[in-house]
C-alpha positions in Angstrom: 28.3 17.6 3.4 26.3 14.6 4.7 22.8 14.9 6.1 22.9 15.8 9.8 21.8 12.9 12.0 20.1 13.6 15.3 20.4 11.5 18.4 17.0 10.7 19.8 16.2 12.0 23.3 14.6 8.6 24.0 17.2 5.9 23.2 16.3 2.2 22.6 17.9 0.3 25.5 19.7 -2.0 23.2 20.7 0.4 20.3 22.6 3.5 21.1 23.5 4.1 17.4 19.8 4.5 16.4 19.3 7.8 14.4 15.6 8.2 13.5 14.7 9.3 10.0 11.9 11.4 11.5 14.4 13.6 13.4 16.8 14.0 10.6 14.1 15.0 8.1 12.6 17.5 10.5 16.0 19.0 11.3 16.7 19.3 7.6 13.4 21.1 6.9 14.0 23.5 9.8 17.3 24.4 8.2 15.9 25.1 4.7 12.6 26.6 5.9 13.5 30.3 5.2 15.7 30.0 2.1 15.0 26.6 0.6 13.8 25.9 -2.9 10.8 23.7 -3.9 11.4 20.2 -4.9 8.4 18.2 -6.3 8.6 14.4 -6.6 5.9 12.7 -8.7 5.7 8.9 -9.1 3.7 7.3 -11.9 2.2 3.8 -11.2 -0.1 1.7 -13.2 -2.0 3.5 -16.0 -2.2 7.2 -15.4 -2.0 7.1 -11.6 0.4 9.6 -10.0 1.5 10.3 -6.4 3.0 13.6 -5.5 5.2 14.8 -2.7 6.6 18.3 -2.1 9.5 19.4 0.0 12.2 22.0 0.3 15.9 21.7 -0.4 19.1 23.8 -0.2 19.4 26.0 -3.4 22.2 25.8 -5.9 25.3 27.4 -4.7 24.6 26.9 -1.0 27.5 25.4 0.9 25.3 22.6 2.2 23.8 21.8 -1.2 25.2 18.2 -1.3 23.2 17.3 1.9 20.2 17.4 -0.5 21.4 14.2 -2.1 21.0 11.9 0.9 17.9 13.6 2.1 16.1 13.4 -1.2 17.3 9.8 -1.9 15.9 8.6 1.4 12.6 10.4 0.7 12.4 8.8 -2.7 13.2 5.4 -1.3 10.4 5.8 1.2 7.9 7.0 -1.4 8.7 4.1 -3.8 7.9 1.5 -1.2 5.0 3.4 0.3 3.3 4.3 -3.0 5.1 2.4 -5.8 6.0 3.7 -9.2 8.0 3.0 -12.4 8.6 6.6 -13.5 10.1 9.2 -11.1 9.6 12.9 -12.0 12.0 15.2 -10.2 10.7 18.7 -10.3 13.4 21.2 -9.3 17.2 21.0 -9.2 18.7 19.2 -12.2 21.7 18.2 -10.1 19.4 16.3 -7.7 17.7 14.6 -10.6 21.1 13.6 -12.0 22.1 12.2 -8.7 18.9 10.1 -8.4 19.4 8.9 -12.0 22.8 7.5 -11.0 21.6 6.0 -7.7 18.5 4.4 -9.1 20.1 2.6 -12.0 21.3 -0.9 -12.9 24.7 -0.1 -11.5 23.7 2.3 -8.7 23.4 1.9 -5.0 19.6 1.3 -5.4 19.9 -1.2 -8.2 17.6 -3.6 -6.3 14.8 -1.0 -6.2 15.5 0.0 -9.8 14.9 -3.6 -11.0 12.2 -4.4 -8.5 9.9 -1.5 -9.3 10.6 -1.6 -13.0 11.0 -5.1 -14.2 9.2 -7.1 -11.5 6.3 -5.0 -10.3 5.4 -2.8 -13.2 7.1 -4.7 -16.0 8.7 -1.7 -17.7 12.0 0.1 -17.3 12.4 2.3 -14.2 13.0 5.9 -15.4 14.0 9.2 -13.8 12.8 12.4 -15.6 14.1 15.9 -14.7 11.6 18.7 -15.0 10.7 22.1 -13.4 8.9 22.2 -10.1 5.8 23.6 -11.8 6.0 20.9 -14.5 5.9 17.8 -12.3 2.7 15.8 -12.9 -0.1 16.5 -10.4 -1.4 13.9 -8.1 -4.0 11.6 -9.7 -5.1 8.9 -7.2 -7.9 6.5 -7.5 -9.2 4.8 -4.4 -11.6 1.8 -4.1 -13.8 0.2 -1.5 -12.4 -3.0 -0.1 -14.2 -5.9 1.6 -16.7 -5.4 4.4 -18.9 -8.2 2.9 -19.7 -10.7 5.7 -23.0 -12.3 4.6 -22.9 -16.0 3.9 -20.4 -18.8 4.7 -16.9 -17.7 4.1 -13.3 -18.7 4.5 -10.6 -16.2 5.4 -6.9 -16.9 5.4 -3.7 -15.1 6.1 -0.4 -16.5 4.8 2.6 -15.4 6.9 6.2 -16.5 6.6 6.1 -18.5 9.9 2.5 -19.6 10.1 -0.7 -19.7 8.1 -4.1 -18.8 9.6 -7.5 -19.7 8.4 -11.0 -19.0 9.7 -14.5 -20.2 8.9 -16.9 -17.2 9.1 -20.7 -17.5 9.1 -22.5 -14.2 8.6 -19.6 -12.2 10.1 -19.1 -14.6 13.1 -16.0 -16.8 13.2 -17.0 -20.4 14.0 -13.5 -21.9 13.6 -9.9 -20.6 13.4 -6.6 -22.2 13.4 -2.9 -21.4 13.1 -0.4 -23.8 11.6 3.4 -23.3 11.5 5.1 -23.6 8.1 8.2 -22.4 6.3 7.2 -21.5 2.8 10.4 -19.4 2.1 12.4 -22.6 2.3 10.4 -24.6 -0.3 11.1 -24.3 -4.1 8.3 -26.6 -5.3 5.1 -24.7 -6.1 3.1 -27.8 -5.3 4.2 -27.6 -1.7 2.6 -24.1 -1.5 -0.6 -25.3 -3.3 -1.0 -28.3 -1.0 -0.5 -26.3 2.2 -3.0 -23.6 1.3 -5.4 -26.2 0.0 -5.2 -28.1 3.3 -6.0 -24.9 5.2 -9.0 -24.1 3.0 -10.3 -27.7 3.2 -10.1 -27.6 7.0 -12.1 -24.4 7.2 -14.6 -25.7 4.7 -15.2 -28.8 6.7 -16.6 -26.6 9.5 -19.5 -25.3 7.4 -22.2 -26.8 5.2 -21.0 -24.9 2.2 -18.5 -22.3 1.0 -19.9 -19.1 -0.5 -16.7 -17.1 -0.8 -13.0 -17.2 0.1 -10.8 -14.2 0.9 -7.1 -14.2 1.7 -4.1 -12.0 2.6 -0.5 -12.6 2.0 2.8 -10.8 2.0 3.7 -9.5 -1.5 2.3 -7.6 -4.4 -0.9 -9.0 -5.9 -2.6 -8.0 -9.2 -5.9 -9.7 -10.1 -5.3 -12.5 -7.6 -1.9 -13.2 -9.0 1.3 -12.7 -6.9 3.7 -10.6 -9.0 6.3 -10.5 -6.2 6.0 -12.3 -2.9 8.7 -13.1 -0.4 6.8 -16.3 0.6 7.7 -17.8 -2.7 11.3 -16.5 -2.9 12.7 -20.0 -3.2 10.6 -20.9 -6.3 12.8 -20.7 -9.4 11.9 -18.2 -12.0 11.1 -20.9 -14.6 8.3 -22.2 -12.3 7.0 -18.9 -10.9 4.2 -19.0 -13.4 2.7 -21.9 -11.4 2.7 -19.6 -8.4 1.0 -16.8 -10.3 -1.8 -19.2 -11.1 -2.0 -20.8 -7.7 -5.0 -18.9 -6.4 -6.8 -19.2 -9.7 -6.5 -23.0 -9.4 -7.9 -22.9 -5.9 -10.8 -20.7 -6.9 -11.7 -23.2 -9.6 -11.4 -26.2 -7.3 -13.6 -24.7 -4.6 -16.1 -23.2 -7.1 -16.5 -20.0 -5.1 -15.4 -16.4 -5.5 -11.9 -16.0 -4.3 -9.9 -12.7 -3.7 -6.4 -12.5 -2.3 -4.6 -9.2 -1.7 -1.6 -7.9 0.2 -1.7 -8.6 3.9 -1.1 -5.0 4.8 -4.3 -3.9 3.1 -6.2 -6.4 5.1 -4.6 -5.2 8.3 -5.9 -1.7 7.5 -9.3 -3.2 6.6 -9.5 -5.1 9.9 -8.7 -1.8 11.7 -11.3 0.2 9.8 -14.0 -2.5 10.5 -13.2 -2.9 14.2 -12.8 0.8 14.9 -15.6 2.0 12.7 -13.6 4.9 11.3 -11.2 5.7 8.5 -7.8 7.4 8.2 -6.1 4.2 9.5 -2.7 2.8 9.2 -2.6 -0.8 10.1 0.8 -2.4 10.9 1.3 -6.2 11.5 4.5 -7.0 13.3 5.1 -10.6 12.4 7.7 -12.5 10.4 8.2 -9.2 8.6 6.4 -5.8 8.7 3.1 -5.6 6.9 1.2 -2.3 6.5 -1.9 -1.0 4.9 -3.8 2.2 4.7 -7.4 3.2 4.6 -7.7 6.9 3.7 -10.0 9.4 5.4 -12.7 8.6 2.8 -12.6 4.9 3.5 -10.7 3.9 0.3 -7.6 1.8 -0.4 -5.4 4.0 -2.7 -3.6 1.3 -4.6 -0.3 2.1 -2.9 2.2 -0.7 -2.2 2.5 0.2 1.5 5.5 -2.1 1.7 6.9 -0.3 4.7 9.2 -3.3 5.6 11.6 -1.8 3.0 11.0 1.9 3.8 13.8 3.6 5.8 13.2 4.6 9.4 16.9 4.7 10.7 19.6 6.7 9.0 22.4 5.5 11.2 25.5 4.3 9.2 25.5 1.3 11.6 21.9 0.4 10.9 21.2 -3.3 10.1 21.2 -4.3 6.4 18.0 -5.9 5.0 18.9 -9.3 3.5 16.6 -9.0 0.5 17.0 -5.4 -0.7 20.5 -4.8 0.6 19.5 -1.4 2.1 20.1 -0.2 5.6 17.7 0.9 8.3 14.4 -0.4 6.8 11.3 -1.2 8.7 11.4 -5.0 8.8 14.6 -4.9 10.9 12.7 -2.9 13.6 9.1 -3.9 13.5 9.0 -7.7 13.2 10.4 -10.9 14.7 13.6 -10.0 12.8 14.2 -7.3 15.3 13.7 -9.7 18.2 16.3 -12.1 16.7 18.7 -9.2 15.9 18.6 -7.8 19.5 18.5 -11.2 21.3 22.3 -11.5 21.6 22.6 -8.0 22.9 20.0 -8.8 25.5 21.9 -11.9 26.7 19.5 -14.4 25.1 20.8 -17.3 23.1 18.1 -18.7 20.8 18.4 -22.4 19.9 19.4 -22.7 16.3 17.4 -25.8 15.6 14.0 -24.0 16.1 11.7 -22.8 13.3 11.4 -19.0 13.2 8.0 -19.0 14.8 9.3 -21.2 17.6 12.3 -18.9 18.1 9.9 -16.0 18.6 7.9 -18.0 21.1 11.1 -18.9 22.9 11.9 -15.3 23.5 8.3 -14.4 24.2 8.2 -16.9 27.0 11.1 -15.1 28.6 9.2 -11.9 28.2 6.2 -13.3 29.9 8.4 -14.5 32.8 9.8 -11.0 33.2 13.4 -11.7 32.1 15.2 -8.4 31.8 16.8 -9.0 28.5 13.5 -9.8 26.8 11.9 -6.7 28.4 14.8 -4.7 26.9 14.1 -6.1 23.4 10.4 -5.1 23.5 11.2 -1.7 25.1 13.7 -1.1 22.3 11.0 -2.0 19.7 8.6 0.4 21.4 11.1 3.3 21.0 11.7 2.3 17.4 8.0 2.3 16.8 7.5 5.7 18.4 10.0 7.3 16.0 8.9 5.1 13.1 5.3 6.1 13.4 6.4 9.8 13.5 8.1 9.1 10.2 5.0 7.5 8.8 2.8 10.4 9.9 4.8 12.7 7.5 3.6 10.6 4.6 0.1 9.5 5.6 -3.0 11.5 6.7 -3.6 9.6 10.0 -6.3 9.5 12.6 -5.6 6.0 13.9 -2.8 3.4 14.0 -3.7 -0.2 14.7 -0.9 -2.6 15.8 -1.3 -6.3 15.1 0.9 -9.4 14.6 2.7 -12.1 16.6 5.1 -9.6 18.2 2.2 -7.9 19.9 1.0 -11.0 21.7 1.0 -11.3 25.5 2.8 -8.5 27.3 4.5 -7.3 24.1 1.7 -5.2 22.7 1.4 -3.0 25.8 5.1 -2.6 26.1 5.3 -1.4 22.5 2.5 1.1 22.9 4.1 2.4 26.2 7.3 3.0 24.2 5.4 4.9 21.5 3.7 7.2 24.0 7.0 7.8 25.8 8.7 8.9 22.6 5.7 11.1 21.5 5.5 12.8 24.9 9.2 13.8 24.6 9.6 14.4 20.9 6.2 14.7 19.2 3.5 15.9 21.6 1.3 17.0 18.6 0.9 13.3 17.6 -0.6 12.4 20.9 -3.5 14.8 20.1 -3.8 13.8 16.5 -3.5 10.0 16.4 -5.2 7.3 18.4 -3.2 4.1 19.0 -5.1 0.8 19.0 -4.1 -2.7 20.2 -6.8 -5.3 19.5 -7.7 -7.9 22.1 -5.8 -11.2 21.9 -8.3 -13.1 19.7 -8.5 -10.3 17.2 -4.8 -9.7 17.3 -4.0 -13.3 16.3 -6.7 -14.1 13.8 -8.1 -10.7 12.8 -6.3 -10.7 9.5 -8.0 -13.9 8.3 -11.5 -12.9 9.5 -11.3 -9.5 7.8 -9.9 -11.3 4.7 -13.1 -13.4 4.6 -15.1 -10.2 3.8 -13.2 -9.4 0.6 -15.3 -11.1 -2.1 -18.7 -9.7 -2.8 -21.4 -12.4 -3.5 -23.2 -12.2 -6.8 -26.0 -9.8 -6.7 -24.8 -8.3 -3.4 -22.4 -5.6 -2.4 
């Protein structure tokens, strides 16, 4: 028996087939609430760090038992991209563990995730281990303070797939900011990436008398300032990827200043925490893809991946397929310019094919600003997606605030998105209206907030 999919009471204007993960998961839990058995999922990351998630499933012998397979696989998929992990402990039903072992294998449906989490990110085989619910490893999370250092003359940069931003920041005040369009994913030569980023840093440096520190954000997974996996560099051949891994170390040596670069989602969360003055924040940047980051209620970054671009939010069999992972219904197809491009034809908008991606988004946004009905329908659909998507995220994060950033929120778009979220929550999730505050920064912060917050990452010697 397949997992029951629930039609939303608020439909996206351009997508009648949308079936939110949040509704399916809640319906499943209602069904098993009185007679379900415990299932504990523990994920081991670097060192001895573990994340843990508990849920209920149909017991062995129940006629709906096989509905567990899709439900648990989607939960595991979400957890892998939210929190990361190379070893999956499945505490409970052995049959569910066997199913996950087949699915998350070199030949299984989730072969991409199997290789990505194992070989590429954590550099060890991805493994599924069956155990009893009481034997699953307990949570063992370590958080760390991130950034918030603004003294001195600093450069902050943010590398997106369509544009690169840089800011010169003096004692916490931006004195210069710029955005430059580029297309890094189309360039195989690591020297191209080095020259482009170098040019941005030199421009910002020319606006100050000296450079005390450099901080940056970029899509991808970074360990000790080295990109382990990054979609920006997807065209770089494997035999030259070592040059990419050392790119930021070279720049640090060239400029002779402390340099820190981390995932752009983490800087989104940091920007939110700094601007709001509170914690328990999920920051989401809707740009060329979806970037997300989380500052917990204690003000710490937990070391999770927070790659929600590849976490499922739509369980519809007709959901769009992500070109990179090959999976359906993942966040990037709903919370980024990819969604705009996907829905444009349905909205009666023909985007000129000779434009760069950033220009394509601007082309549609101009129609939005002019009040064209098709463009309004795109952003209203994205707002509905976001309402259900955030409800899904709220099941996996302890949230007090959600901050929305990124190019897709510029102009009228941001308010339309938030209006859609509130409409969905009023109808489907009224408890979230009381629990979570939604934030949309002003235009200046919205466009360059990432690079300004990134400037605060390095601590100066002798200071904290």
